[in-house]
All heavy atoms as TSV, in Angstrom:
chain	resi	resn	atom	element	x	y	z
A	1	MET	N	N	44.772	15.605	42.647
A	1	MET	CA	C	46.005	14.991	42.258
A	1	MET	C	C	45.895	14.441	40.827
A	1	MET	O	O	44.932	13.762	40.506
A	1	MET	CB	C	46.331	13.833	43.264
A	1	MET	CG	C	47.582	13.120	42.893
A	1	MET	SD	S	48.059	11.963	44.212
A	1	MET	CE	C	47.254	10.518	43.577
A	2	THR	N	N	46.840	14.699	40.034
A	2	THR	CA	C	46.877	14.124	38.688
A	2	THR	C	C	47.611	12.805	38.701
A	2	THR	O	O	48.704	12.716	39.224
A	2	THR	CB	C	47.588	15.132	37.732
A	2	THR	OG1	O	46.898	16.337	37.737
A	2	THR	CG2	C	47.570	14.570	36.311
A	3	VAL	N	N	46.966	11.791	38.081
A	3	VAL	CA	C	47.598	10.484	38.008
A	3	VAL	C	C	47.967	10.143	36.568
A	3	VAL	O	O	47.158	10.378	35.681
A	3	VAL	CB	C	46.545	9.405	38.539
A	3	VAL	CG1	C	47.154	8.048	38.465
A	3	VAL	CG2	C	46.132	9.724	39.924
A	4	PRO	N	N	49.163	9.724	36.389
A	4	PRO	CA	C	49.605	9.412	35.018
A	4	PRO	C	C	48.709	8.331	34.419
A	4	PRO	O	O	48.242	7.379	35.077
A	4	PRO	CB	C	51.056	8.889	35.150
A	4	PRO	CG	C	51.409	9.187	36.567
A	4	PRO	CD	C	50.196	9.422	37.333
A	5	GLU	N	N	48.475	8.437	33.144
A	5	GLU	CA	C	47.710	7.381	32.406
A	5	GLU	C	C	48.478	6.036	32.475
A	5	GLU	O	O	49.682	5.998	32.215
A	5	GLU	CB	C	47.554	7.804	30.920
A	5	GLU	CG	C	47.055	6.749	29.999
A	5	GLU	CD	C	45.683	6.269	30.400
A	5	GLU	OE1	O	44.804	7.049	30.759
A	5	GLU	OE2	O	45.430	5.010	30.270
A	6	SER	N	N	47.782	4.965	32.806
A	6	SER	CA	C	48.414	3.670	32.988
A	6	SER	C	C	48.648	3.024	31.649
A	6	SER	O	O	49.477	2.132	31.517
A	6	SER	CB	C	47.559	2.731	33.802
A	6	SER	OG	O	46.367	2.365	33.064
A	7	GLY	N	N	47.947	3.430	30.603
A	7	GLY	CA	C	48.090	2.803	29.271
A	7	GLY	C	C	47.288	1.519	29.176
A	7	GLY	O	O	47.402	0.808	28.174
A	8	ALA	N	N	46.584	1.137	30.209
A	8	ALA	CA	C	45.823	-0.103	30.227
A	8	ALA	C	C	44.471	0.058	29.525
A	8	ALA	O	O	43.888	1.174	29.526
A	8	ALA	CB	C	45.572	-0.625	31.633
A	9	ARG	N	N	44.037	-0.982	28.891
A	9	ARG	CA	C	42.726	-0.940	28.190
A	9	ARG	C	C	41.975	-2.198	28.562
A	9	ARG	O	O	42.473	-3.197	28.938
A	9	ARG	CB	C	42.960	-0.966	26.628
A	9	ARG	CG	C	43.806	0.166	26.171
A	9	ARG	CD	C	42.999	1.487	26.253
A	9	ARG	NE	N	43.812	2.635	25.836
A	9	ARG	CZ	C	44.411	3.475	26.606
A	9	ARG	NH1	N	44.351	3.343	27.866
A	9	ARG	NH2	N	45.071	4.485	26.096
A	10	GLY	N	N	40.631	-2.098	28.483
A	10	GLY	CA	C	39.738	-3.201	28.740
A	10	GLY	C	C	39.756	-3.668	30.195
A	10	GLY	O	O	39.964	-4.835	30.453
A	11	TRP	N	N	39.485	-2.738	31.135
A	11	TRP	CA	C	39.507	-3.109	32.547
A	11	TRP	C	C	38.426	-4.164	32.803
A	11	TRP	O	O	37.296	-4.135	32.288
A	11	TRP	CB	C	39.214	-1.839	33.390
A	11	TRP	CG	C	40.388	-0.914	33.338
A	11	TRP	CD1	C	40.527	0.227	32.578
A	11	TRP	CD2	C	41.603	-1.040	34.042
A	11	TRP	NE1	N	41.736	0.849	32.843
A	11	TRP	CE2	C	42.446	0.019	33.722
A	11	TRP	CE3	C	42.082	-1.969	34.998
A	11	TRP	CZ2	C	43.689	0.243	34.274
A	11	TRP	CZ3	C	43.352	-1.811	35.533
A	11	TRP	CH2	C	44.121	-0.704	35.181
A	12	TYR	N	N	38.736	-5.083	33.694
A	12	TYR	CA	C	37.935	-6.223	34.034
A	12	TYR	C	C	37.912	-6.446	35.547
A	12	TYR	O	O	38.958	-6.462	36.136
A	12	TYR	CB	C	38.461	-7.448	33.314
A	12	TYR	CG	C	37.799	-8.757	33.720
A	12	TYR	CD1	C	36.576	-9.121	33.203
A	12	TYR	CD2	C	38.433	-9.601	34.630
A	12	TYR	CE1	C	35.924	-10.271	33.625
A	12	TYR	CE2	C	37.819	-10.777	35.049
A	12	TYR	CZ	C	36.613	-11.100	34.488
A	12	TYR	OH	O	35.984	-12.282	34.866
A	13	LYS	N	N	36.689	-6.623	36.080
A	13	LYS	CA	C	36.538	-6.934	37.514
A	13	LYS	C	C	35.996	-8.399	37.580
A	13	LYS	O	O	35.068	-8.694	36.891
A	13	LYS	CB	C	35.629	-5.948	38.217
A	13	LYS	CG	C	35.475	-6.265	39.710
A	13	LYS	CD	C	34.833	-5.172	40.514
A	13	LYS	CE	C	33.376	-4.903	40.121
A	13	LYS	NZ	N	32.692	-3.998	41.038
A	14	SER	N	N	36.602	-9.169	38.438
A	14	SER	CA	C	36.184	-10.580	38.531
A	14	SER	C	C	34.699	-10.720	38.908
A	14	SER	O	O	34.174	-9.980	39.674
A	14	SER	CB	C	37.066	-11.273	39.613
A	14	SER	OG	O	36.521	-12.544	39.876
A	15	SER	N	N	34.052	-11.728	38.337
A	15	SER	CA	C	32.695	-11.998	38.682
A	15	SER	C	C	32.538	-12.479	40.106
A	15	SER	O	O	31.456	-12.390	40.715
A	15	SER	CB	C	32.123	-13.050	37.728
A	15	SER	OG	O	32.851	-14.258	37.820
A	16	TYR	N	N	33.617	-12.952	40.710
A	16	TYR	CA	C	33.617	-13.337	42.115
A	16	TYR	C	C	33.433	-12.142	43.088
A	16	TYR	O	O	33.084	-12.296	44.218
A	16	TYR	CB	C	34.919	-14.067	42.523
A	16	TYR	CG	C	34.995	-15.443	41.894
A	16	TYR	CD1	C	35.809	-15.672	40.810
A	16	TYR	CD2	C	34.339	-16.504	42.487
A	16	TYR	CE1	C	35.915	-16.900	40.247
A	16	TYR	CE2	C	34.470	-17.770	41.996
A	16	TYR	CZ	C	35.221	-17.973	40.847
A	16	TYR	OH	O	35.342	-19.260	40.290
A	17	SER	N	N	33.660	-10.953	42.544
A	17	SER	CA	C	33.558	-9.775	43.385
A	17	SER	C	C	32.312	-8.948	43.070
A	17	SER	O	O	32.310	-7.751	43.375
A	17	SER	CB	C	34.835	-8.898	43.261
A	17	SER	OG	O	34.980	-8.460	41.917
A	18	ALA	N	N	31.324	-9.531	42.513
A	18	ALA	CA	C	30.115	-8.827	42.031
A	18	ALA	C	C	29.465	-7.903	43.133
A	18	ALA	O	O	29.090	-6.824	42.896
A	18	ALA	CB	C	29.089	-9.787	41.501
A	19	GLN	N	N	29.392	-8.452	44.351
A	19	GLN	CA	C	28.706	-7.696	45.408
A	19	GLN	C	C	29.722	-7.121	46.446
A	19	GLN	O	O	29.295	-6.468	47.409
A	19	GLN	CB	C	27.699	-8.601	46.133
A	19	GLN	CG	C	26.601	-9.058	45.248
A	19	GLN	CD	C	25.797	-7.935	44.576
A	19	GLN	OE1	O	25.521	-6.946	45.227
A	19	GLN	NE2	N	25.484	-8.135	43.300
A	20	ALA	N	N	30.958	-7.380	46.311
A	20	ALA	CA	C	31.958	-6.918	47.244
A	20	ALA	C	C	32.311	-5.468	46.972
A	20	ALA	O	O	32.309	-5.029	45.849
A	20	ALA	CB	C	33.175	-7.839	47.205
A	21	ASN	N	N	32.775	-4.775	48.034
A	21	ASN	CA	C	33.177	-3.358	47.867
A	21	ASN	C	C	34.689	-3.194	47.752
A	21	ASN	O	O	35.184	-2.172	47.529
A	21	ASN	CB	C	32.652	-2.543	49.004
A	21	ASN	CG	C	31.152	-2.420	48.903
A	21	ASN	OD1	O	30.593	-2.364	47.796
A	21	ASN	ND2	N	30.469	-2.349	50.041
A	22	GLU	N	N	35.484	-4.289	48.097
A	22	GLU	CA	C	36.910	-4.142	48.131
A	22	GLU	C	C	37.485	-5.005	47.012
A	22	GLU	O	O	37.890	-6.137	47.224
A	22	GLU	CB	C	37.414	-4.631	49.463
A	22	GLU	CG	C	36.907	-3.709	50.595
A	22	GLU	CD	C	37.421	-4.084	51.933
A	22	GLU	OE1	O	38.427	-4.850	52.027
A	22	GLU	OE2	O	36.864	-3.653	52.923
A	23	CYS	N	N	37.451	-4.503	45.825
A	23	CYS	CA	C	37.835	-5.229	44.609
A	23	CYS	C	C	38.978	-4.564	43.905
A	23	CYS	O	O	39.195	-3.415	44.015
A	23	CYS	CB	C	36.633	-5.353	43.663
A	23	CYS	SG	S	35.173	-5.975	44.435
A	24	VAL	N	N	39.658	-5.373	43.057
A	24	VAL	CA	C	40.626	-4.876	42.110
A	24	VAL	C	C	40.130	-5.179	40.699
A	24	VAL	O	O	39.350	-6.053	40.471
A	24	VAL	CB	C	42.047	-5.460	42.360
A	24	VAL	CG1	C	42.534	-5.002	43.722
A	24	VAL	CG2	C	42.052	-6.909	42.221
A	25	GLU	N	N	40.640	-4.376	39.796
A	25	GLU	CA	C	40.346	-4.626	38.383
A	25	GLU	C	C	41.719	-4.801	37.663
A	25	GLU	O	O	42.696	-4.202	38.057
A	25	GLU	CB	C	39.634	-3.364	37.754
A	25	GLU	CG	C	38.274	-3.153	38.295
A	25	GLU	CD	C	37.674	-1.901	37.790
A	25	GLU	OE1	O	38.284	-0.885	37.686
A	25	GLU	OE2	O	36.430	-1.958	37.471
A	26	THR	N	N	41.634	-5.597	36.573
A	26	THR	CA	C	42.883	-5.785	35.819
A	26	THR	C	C	42.571	-5.287	34.370
A	26	THR	O	O	41.456	-5.257	33.922
A	26	THR	CB	C	43.285	-7.220	35.745
A	26	THR	OG1	O	42.187	-8.017	35.203
A	26	THR	CG2	C	43.669	-7.781	37.087
A	27	GLY	N	N	43.591	-4.845	33.764
A	27	GLY	CA	C	43.487	-4.356	32.304
A	27	GLY	C	C	44.777	-4.659	31.626
A	27	GLY	O	O	45.878	-4.662	32.189
A	28	ARG	N	N	44.649	-4.915	30.326
A	28	ARG	CA	C	45.848	-5.172	29.503
A	28	ARG	C	C	46.660	-3.853	29.390
A	28	ARG	O	O	46.132	-2.839	28.995
A	28	ARG	CB	C	45.471	-5.652	28.115
A	28	ARG	CG	C	44.790	-6.998	28.146
A	28	ARG	CD	C	45.806	-8.011	28.173
A	28	ARG	NE	N	45.160	-9.340	28.247
A	28	ARG	CZ	C	45.764	-10.400	28.666
A	28	ARG	NH1	N	46.973	-10.382	29.109
A	28	ARG	NH2	N	45.058	-11.531	28.726
A	29	ALA	N	N	47.924	-3.995	29.771
A	29	ALA	CA	C	48.804	-2.822	29.664
A	29	ALA	C	C	49.393	-2.719	28.298
A	29	ALA	O	O	49.630	-3.720	27.666
A	29	ALA	CB	C	49.905	-2.912	30.693
A	30	VAL	N	N	49.595	-1.512	27.805
A	30	VAL	CA	C	50.156	-1.286	26.499
A	30	VAL	C	C	51.604	-0.895	26.754
A	30	VAL	O	O	51.900	-0.044	27.599
A	30	VAL	CB	C	49.455	-0.126	25.804
A	30	VAL	CG1	C	50.013	0.196	24.466
A	30	VAL	CG2	C	47.963	-0.495	25.626
A	31	PRO	N	N	52.604	-1.509	26.170
A	31	PRO	CA	C	52.567	-2.441	25.019
A	31	PRO	C	C	52.469	-3.915	25.414
A	31	PRO	O	O	52.455	-4.761	24.538
A	31	PRO	CB	C	53.864	-2.171	24.295
A	31	PRO	CG	C	54.805	-1.840	25.439
A	31	PRO	CD	C	53.971	-1.112	26.460
A	32	GLY	N	N	52.416	-4.259	26.652
A	32	GLY	CA	C	52.255	-5.654	27.118
A	32	GLY	C	C	52.185	-5.730	28.574
A	32	GLY	O	O	52.359	-4.754	29.239
A	33	GLY	N	N	51.852	-6.873	29.081
A	33	GLY	CA	C	51.695	-7.010	30.508
A	33	GLY	C	C	50.306	-6.759	31.021
A	33	GLY	O	O	49.341	-6.816	30.276
A	34	MET	N	N	50.276	-6.435	32.322
A	34	MET	CA	C	48.945	-6.229	32.991
A	34	MET	C	C	49.047	-5.081	33.947
A	34	MET	O	O	50.076	-4.861	34.547
A	34	MET	CB	C	48.639	-7.536	33.761
A	34	MET	CG	C	47.191	-7.616	34.263
A	34	MET	SD	S	45.938	-7.648	32.984
A	34	MET	CE	C	46.117	-9.242	32.280
A	35	ALA	N	N	47.903	-4.400	34.115
A	35	ALA	CA	C	47.797	-3.327	35.114
A	35	ALA	C	C	46.711	-3.719	36.116
A	35	ALA	O	O	45.747	-4.443	35.751
A	35	ALA	CB	C	47.479	-1.991	34.424
A	36	VAL	N	N	46.812	-3.294	37.372
A	36	VAL	CA	C	45.900	-3.560	38.401
A	36	VAL	C	C	45.555	-2.234	39.054
A	36	VAL	O	O	46.440	-1.442	39.330
A	36	VAL	CB	C	46.471	-4.562	39.405
A	36	VAL	CG1	C	45.470	-4.886	40.515
A	36	VAL	CG2	C	46.868	-5.860	38.717
A	37	ARG	N	N	44.284	-2.068	39.368
A	37	ARG	CA	C	43.819	-0.833	40.089
A	37	ARG	C	C	42.693	-1.196	41.091
A	37	ARG	O	O	42.017	-2.219	40.982
A	37	ARG	CB	C	43.388	0.236	39.094
A	37	ARG	CG	C	42.109	-0.101	38.396
A	37	ARG	CD	C	41.683	1.016	37.457
A	37	ARG	NE	N	40.409	0.628	36.765
A	37	ARG	CZ	C	39.900	1.326	35.798
A	37	ARG	NH1	N	40.581	2.405	35.269
A	37	ARG	NH2	N	38.757	0.938	35.235
A	38	ASP	N	N	42.437	-0.245	41.984
A	38	ASP	CA	C	41.328	-0.331	42.936
A	38	ASP	C	C	40.054	-0.005	42.208
A	38	ASP	O	O	39.941	1.122	41.628
A	38	ASP	CB	C	41.567	0.616	44.100
A	38	ASP	CG	C	40.581	0.584	45.174
A	38	ASP	OD1	O	39.423	0.026	44.996
A	38	ASP	OD2	O	40.853	1.017	46.286
A	39	SER	N	N	39.061	-0.897	42.242
A	39	SER	CA	C	37.825	-0.662	41.483
A	39	SER	C	C	37.028	0.568	42.007
A	39	SER	O	O	36.248	1.166	41.316
A	39	SER	CB	C	36.932	-1.889	41.465
A	39	SER	OG	O	36.533	-2.189	42.819
A	40	LYS	N	N	37.277	0.930	43.326
A	40	LYS	CA	C	36.592	2.054	43.877
A	40	LYS	C	C	37.183	3.389	43.470
A	40	LYS	O	O	36.654	4.450	43.695
A	40	LYS	CB	C	36.603	1.956	45.430
A	40	LYS	CG	C	35.738	0.781	45.971
A	40	LYS	CD	C	35.795	0.725	47.493
A	40	LYS	CE	C	37.122	0.682	48.119
A	40	LYS	NZ	N	38.019	-0.358	47.837
A	41	ASP	N	N	38.423	3.344	42.914
A	41	ASP	CA	C	39.135	4.537	42.557
A	41	ASP	C	C	39.782	4.395	41.178
A	41	ASP	O	O	40.989	4.333	41.012
A	41	ASP	CB	C	40.229	4.819	43.588
A	41	ASP	CG	C	40.948	6.165	43.393
A	41	ASP	OD1	O	40.443	7.006	42.590
A	41	ASP	OD2	O	41.969	6.361	44.032
A	42	PRO	N	N	38.912	4.256	40.126
A	42	PRO	CA	C	39.415	3.997	38.777
A	42	PRO	C	C	40.364	5.046	38.224
A	42	PRO	O	O	41.117	4.742	37.354
A	42	PRO	CB	C	38.144	3.872	37.950
A	42	PRO	CG	C	37.112	4.511	38.701
A	42	PRO	CD	C	37.447	4.402	40.153
A	43	SER	N	N	40.327	6.255	38.717
A	43	SER	CA	C	41.258	7.254	38.264
A	43	SER	C	C	42.485	7.371	39.120
A	43	SER	O	O	43.328	8.208	38.874
A	43	SER	CB	C	40.526	8.632	38.164
A	43	SER	OG	O	40.113	9.060	39.470
A	44	GLY	N	N	42.589	6.496	40.112
A	44	GLY	CA	C	43.727	6.525	41.025
A	44	GLY	C	C	44.927	5.762	40.433
A	44	GLY	O	O	44.941	5.431	39.265
A	45	PRO	N	N	45.880	5.497	41.275
A	45	PRO	CA	C	47.148	4.856	40.806
A	45	PRO	C	C	46.912	3.407	40.360
A	45	PRO	O	O	45.935	2.747	40.794
A	45	PRO	CB	C	48.049	4.896	41.993
A	45	PRO	CG	C	47.128	5.011	43.163
A	45	PRO	CD	C	45.933	5.793	42.684
A	46	THR	N	N	47.793	2.946	39.547
A	46	THR	CA	C	47.751	1.531	39.075
A	46	THR	C	C	49.103	0.872	39.307
A	46	THR	O	O	50.135	1.599	39.406
A	46	THR	CB	C	47.441	1.443	37.571
A	46	THR	OG1	O	48.411	2.100	36.816
A	46	THR	CG2	C	46.058	2.043	37.232
A	47	LEU	N	N	49.125	-0.380	39.464
A	47	LEU	CA	C	50.342	-1.214	39.480
A	47	LEU	C	C	50.442	-1.843	38.110
A	47	LEU	O	O	49.530	-2.359	37.564
A	47	LEU	CB	C	50.201	-2.313	40.528
A	47	LEU	CG	C	50.033	-1.836	42.001
A	47	LEU	CD1	C	49.789	-3.075	42.873
A	47	LEU	CD2	C	51.221	-1.080	42.441
A	48	ARG	N	N	51.639	-1.791	37.584
A	48	ARG	CA	C	51.891	-2.395	36.246
A	48	ARG	C	C	52.869	-3.533	36.361
A	48	ARG	O	O	53.928	-3.405	37.051
A	48	ARG	CB	C	52.438	-1.333	35.310
A	48	ARG	CG	C	51.350	-0.212	35.059
A	48	ARG	CD	C	51.740	0.729	34.058
A	48	ARG	NE	N	51.840	0.113	32.757
A	48	ARG	CZ	C	52.250	0.626	31.648
A	48	ARG	NH1	N	52.602	1.907	31.694
A	48	ARG	NH2	N	52.285	0.002	30.513
A	49	PHE	N	N	52.617	-4.623	35.682
A	49	PHE	CA	C	53.418	-5.818	35.686
A	49	PHE	C	C	53.777	-6.175	34.247
A	49	PHE	O	O	52.975	-6.099	33.352
A	49	PHE	CB	C	52.680	-6.961	36.328
A	49	PHE	CG	C	52.262	-6.706	37.793
A	49	PHE	CD1	C	51.039	-6.119	38.044
A	49	PHE	CD2	C	53.135	-6.967	38.811
A	49	PHE	CE1	C	50.681	-5.866	39.357
A	49	PHE	CE2	C	52.781	-6.678	40.118
A	49	PHE	CZ	C	51.520	-6.102	40.411
A	50	THR	N	N	54.969	-6.723	34.073
A	50	THR	CA	C	55.354	-7.234	32.780
A	50	THR	C	C	54.576	-8.501	32.546
A	50	THR	O	O	54.012	-9.130	33.488
A	50	THR	CB	C	56.896	-7.595	32.738
A	50	THR	OG1	O	57.139	-8.645	33.646
A	50	THR	CG2	C	57.743	-6.382	33.037
A	51	ALA	N	N	54.504	-8.964	31.295
A	51	ALA	CA	C	53.771	-10.145	30.972
A	51	ALA	C	C	54.392	-11.376	31.690
A	51	ALA	O	O	53.637	-12.226	32.191
A	51	ALA	CB	C	53.848	-10.384	29.477
A	52	GLU	N	N	55.685	-11.367	31.862
A	52	GLU	CA	C	56.320	-12.478	32.520
A	52	GLU	C	C	56.017	-12.497	34.014
A	52	GLU	O	O	55.771	-13.544	34.614
A	52	GLU	CB	C	57.880	-12.420	32.349
A	52	GLU	CG	C	58.335	-12.646	30.926
A	52	GLU	CD	C	58.184	-11.349	30.024
A	52	GLU	OE1	O	57.960	-10.240	30.599
A	52	GLU	OE2	O	58.256	-11.487	28.846
A	53	ALA	N	N	56.066	-11.329	34.646
A	53	ALA	CA	C	55.733	-11.289	36.075
A	53	ALA	C	C	54.292	-11.634	36.318
A	53	ALA	O	O	53.960	-12.317	37.289
A	53	ALA	CB	C	56.017	-9.826	36.610
A	54	TRP	N	N	53.336	-11.217	35.477
A	54	TRP	CA	C	51.937	-11.511	35.633
A	54	TRP	C	C	51.741	-13.010	35.458
A	54	TRP	O	O	50.978	-13.627	36.243
A	54	TRP	CB	C	51.083	-10.747	34.662
A	54	TRP	CG	C	49.601	-10.904	34.950
A	54	TRP	CD1	C	48.712	-11.656	34.221
A	54	TRP	CD2	C	48.906	-10.325	36.082
A	54	TRP	NE1	N	47.504	-11.606	34.824
A	54	TRP	CE2	C	47.594	-10.833	35.928
A	54	TRP	CE3	C	49.251	-9.545	37.083
A	54	TRP	CZ2	C	46.587	-10.477	36.838
A	54	TRP	CZ3	C	48.202	-9.216	37.994
A	54	TRP	CH2	C	46.918	-9.654	37.888
A	55	ALA	N	N	52.409	-13.595	34.467
A	55	ALA	CA	C	52.259	-15.088	34.260
A	55	ALA	C	C	52.729	-15.829	35.506
A	55	ALA	O	O	52.170	-16.831	35.880
A	55	ALA	CB	C	52.968	-15.498	32.999
A	56	ALA	N	N	53.876	-15.387	36.064
A	56	ALA	CA	C	54.371	-16.065	37.256
A	56	ALA	C	C	53.393	-15.923	38.436
A	56	ALA	O	O	53.188	-16.863	39.174
A	56	ALA	CB	C	55.741	-15.469	37.618
A	57	PHE	N	N	52.837	-14.757	38.628
A	57	PHE	CA	C	51.862	-14.550	39.675
A	57	PHE	C	C	50.621	-15.461	39.496
A	57	PHE	O	O	50.194	-16.147	40.406
A	57	PHE	CB	C	51.389	-13.050	39.714
A	57	PHE	CG	C	50.221	-12.811	40.578
A	57	PHE	CD1	C	50.304	-12.836	41.959
A	57	PHE	CD2	C	48.975	-12.537	40.021
A	57	PHE	CE1	C	49.223	-12.593	42.777
A	57	PHE	CE2	C	47.856	-12.329	40.878
A	57	PHE	CZ	C	47.999	-12.338	42.214
A	58	VAL	N	N	50.049	-15.459	38.304
A	58	VAL	CA	C	48.893	-16.306	38.010
A	58	VAL	C	C	49.235	-17.782	38.231
A	58	VAL	O	O	48.459	-18.549	38.797
A	58	VAL	CB	C	48.326	-16.051	36.582
A	58	VAL	CG1	C	47.229	-17.023	36.238
A	58	VAL	CG2	C	47.790	-14.628	36.528
A	59	GLY	N	N	50.438	-18.200	37.767
A	59	GLY	CA	C	50.891	-19.570	37.972
A	59	GLY	C	C	50.945	-19.908	39.435
A	59	GLY	O	O	50.574	-21.027	39.855
A	60	GLY	N	N	51.495	-18.993	40.246
A	60	GLY	CA	C	51.592	-19.206	41.644
A	60	GLY	C	C	50.255	-19.365	42.336
A	60	GLY	O	O	50.076	-20.175	43.224
A	61	VAL	N	N	49.328	-18.513	41.926
A	61	VAL	CA	C	47.947	-18.617	42.494
A	61	VAL	C	C	47.343	-19.942	42.174
A	61	VAL	O	O	46.767	-20.652	43.003
A	61	VAL	CB	C	47.050	-17.428	42.009
A	61	VAL	CG1	C	45.589	-17.697	42.339
A	61	VAL	CG2	C	47.533	-16.105	42.502
A	62	LYS	N	N	47.411	-20.348	40.879
A	62	LYS	CA	C	46.826	-21.644	40.448
A	62	LYS	C	C	47.480	-22.847	41.173
A	62	LYS	O	O	46.836	-23.814	41.466
A	62	LYS	CB	C	46.989	-21.744	38.959
A	62	LYS	CG	C	46.061	-20.881	38.207
A	62	LYS	CD	C	46.187	-21.093	36.673
A	62	LYS	CE	C	45.246	-20.192	35.922
A	62	LYS	NZ	N	45.382	-20.390	34.437
A	63	ALA	N	N	48.744	-22.708	41.482
A	63	ALA	CA	C	49.482	-23.815	42.135
A	63	ALA	C	C	49.254	-23.800	43.673
A	63	ALA	O	O	49.740	-24.674	44.362
A	63	ALA	CB	C	50.973	-23.745	41.826
A	64	GLY	N	N	48.566	-22.808	44.186
A	64	GLY	CA	C	48.320	-22.702	45.619
A	64	GLY	C	C	49.515	-22.146	46.385
A	64	GLY	O	O	49.524	-22.259	47.636
A	65	GLU	N	N	50.463	-21.590	45.717
A	65	GLU	CA	C	51.666	-21.085	46.364
A	65	GLU	C	C	51.408	-19.789	47.186
A	65	GLU	O	O	52.210	-19.477	48.054
A	65	GLU	CB	C	52.752	-20.839	45.370
A	65	GLU	CG	C	53.211	-22.033	44.638
A	65	GLU	CD	C	54.104	-21.727	43.488
A	65	GLU	OE1	O	54.433	-20.535	43.248
A	65	GLU	OE2	O	54.542	-22.690	42.754
A	66	LEU	N	N	50.329	-19.101	46.940
A	66	LEU	CA	C	50.073	-17.827	47.581
A	66	LEU	C	C	48.880	-17.899	48.563
A	66	LEU	O	O	48.379	-16.921	48.964
A	66	LEU	CB	C	49.802	-16.789	46.514
A	66	LEU	CG	C	50.931	-16.562	45.510
A	66	LEU	CD1	C	50.578	-15.579	44.455
A	66	LEU	CD2	C	52.244	-16.158	46.232
A	67	ALA	N	N	48.424	-19.079	48.847
A	67	ALA	CA	C	47.316	-19.258	49.767
A	67	ALA	C	C	47.699	-18.844	51.169
A	67	ALA	O	O	48.753	-19.164	51.655
A	67	ALA	CB	C	46.866	-20.706	49.777
A	68	GLY	N	N	46.765	-18.122	51.799
A	68	GLY	CA	C	47.057	-17.665	53.161
A	68	GLY	C	C	46.805	-18.792	54.171
A	68	GLY	O	O	46.227	-19.837	53.862
A	69	GLY	N	N	47.296	-18.597	55.316
A	69	GLY	CA	C	47.036	-19.648	56.312
A	69	GLY	C	C	48.055	-19.874	57.314
A	69	GLY	O	O	49.018	-19.509	57.610
């Protein structure tokens, strides 16, 4: 299967997932925003978010709005 280029650069995997097998990676999307992919399948599909949507997501995580339970 051919997957379209995400346009993301500088993929990064969290240091919290160093030994885990179920991780995601983030990369800066071009021309802005953020892309997310499965670290086990780097050539697979990616999710792309605008800069505003990514900032809202990160803000929600920091505020504890997305905590499970």
